[in-house]
C-alpha positions in Angstrom: 103.7 12.0 -173.0 102.5 12.1 -176.4 104.6 8.9 -177.4 103.0 6.9 -174.7 99.1 7.7 -175.7 99.8 6.8 -179.4 99.8 3.1 -178.8 96.7 3.3 -176.6 95.0 5.3 -179.4 96.1 3.0 -182.0 94.8 0.0 -179.8 91.6 1.5 -179.4 91.1 2.0 -182.8 91.9 -1.5 -183.7 89.1 -2.8 -181.0 86.7 -0.3 -182.5 87.1 -1.4 -185.8 86.9 -5.0 -184.8 83.8 -4.4 -182.9 82.4 -2.6 -185.9 83.1 -5.6 -188.0 81.4 -7.8 -185.6 78.5 -5.9 -185.4 78.1 -5.4 -189.2 78.6 -9.4 -189.6 75.0 -10.1 -188.4 72.9 -11.7 -190.9 69.1 -12.7 -191.1 69.5 -16.1 -189.5 71.2 -14.8 -186.5 69.0 -11.7 -186.0 65.7 -11.8 -184.1 62.6 -12.3 -186.1 60.1 -9.2 -186.3 56.5 -8.9 -186.9 56.0 -7.8 -190.5 52.1 -7.9 -191.1 49.1 -8.2 -188.8 45.4 -8.8 -189.6 43.8 -6.7 -188.4 46.4 -3.9 -189.3 47.8 -2.4 -186.0 45.9 1.1 -185.6 43.1 0.2 -187.5 39.7 1.6 -186.2 36.7 -0.2 -187.9 37.6 -3.9 -187.4 34.5 -5.7 -187.8 32.9 -7.4 -184.7 32.1 -10.9 -184.2 34.2 -14.0 -184.9 37.6 -13.1 -186.4 40.8 -14.7 -187.2 44.0 -12.6 -186.1 46.9 -13.0 -188.1 50.6 -12.1 -187.1 53.3 -12.9 -189.9 56.9 -13.0 -188.8 60.0 -12.4 -190.9 61.2 -16.0 -190.4 59.6 -19.3 -190.0 58.8 -19.9 -186.2 58.6 -22.8 -183.8 55.1 -24.1 -183.5 53.5 -24.6 -180.1 55.2 -21.6 -178.6 54.1 -18.2 -178.7 53.2 -15.2 -175.8 50.1 -13.4 -176.5 49.9 -10.7 -173.4 47.3 -8.2 -172.7 48.4 -4.6 -173.1 46.3 -3.3 -170.4 43.6 -4.7 -168.2 40.8 -6.5 -170.2 42.5 -5.4 -173.3 42.3 -8.9 -175.0 39.2 -10.6 -176.8 37.5 -14.1 -175.7 38.8 -16.8 -177.7 37.9 -20.5 -178.0 39.8 -22.6 -175.6 39.5 -25.5 -177.9 40.9 -23.6 -180.8 44.4 -22.8 -179.8 46.7 -20.6 -181.6 48.5 -22.3 -184.6 50.8 -21.4 -187.7 49.9 -21.3 -191.3 51.6 -23.8 -193.8 54.2 -20.9 -194.3 55.3 -21.3 -190.5 55.4 -17.8 -190.5 51.9 -16.7 -189.8 50.4 -17.3 -186.6 46.4 -17.5 -186.4 44.3 -16.9 -183.2 40.5 -17.1 -183.6 38.7 -14.5 -181.4 35.5 -12.9 -180.6 35.5 -9.1 -181.1 32.8 -7.1 -179.5 31.6 -3.9 -180.9 33.1 -0.6 -180.3 36.0 -1.8 -178.4 39.6 -1.2 -178.4 41.8 -4.2 -178.0 45.6 -4.5 -177.6 48.1 -7.3 -177.3 51.8 -7.5 -176.7 53.2 -10.2 -179.4 56.1 -11.2 -177.1 56.8 -8.6 -174.1 59.6 -7.7 -171.9 58.5 -10.5 -169.5 57.2 -13.3 -172.2 59.1 -14.3 -175.0 57.3 -17.4 -176.5 57.3 -16.5 -180.1 60.6 -18.0 -181.4 62.0 -18.8 -184.6 63.2 -22.2 -185.7 66.6 -21.4 -184.3 65.4 -20.3 -180.8 65.8 -16.6 -181.1 62.6 -14.7 -179.5 60.8 -12.5 -181.6 61.3 -8.7 -181.2 58.1 -7.5 -178.8 55.5 -5.9 -180.8 52.4 -4.0 -179.7 48.9 -4.6 -181.6 46.3 -2.1 -181.0 43.1 -1.9 -183.0 39.4 -0.9 -182.4 36.1 -2.7 -183.5 33.4 -0.9 -185.7 30.3 0.1 -183.7 28.4 -2.7 -185.7 
């Protein structure tokens, strides 16, 4: 009985080793982009109210005209100028969205989400979802 199990254990070990090697073979070009910086910073509690440029910076160059800003809860997103669409800075990593922030209010955005995957890198990999929540100062 022990002799019959040895080849199975050996084969399982080889498969696990091959799987580990495949998993470790990832590189920056094949991994999904992630948010590396936001303006305002997530968790900030004293963002100035009024006209504001939100900036979301990703780890990789992103596809233009493709984004997913989703509300984190009902009425969690500020008004934006419908004539001024989101766009990328010259680095193609920083998405800019102009918004109007009200005083003493908490805002929340999903940058991509479980249902929306519009932020994609140049190779078409969807960015890892990121929750951005911040609060404006009272005045």
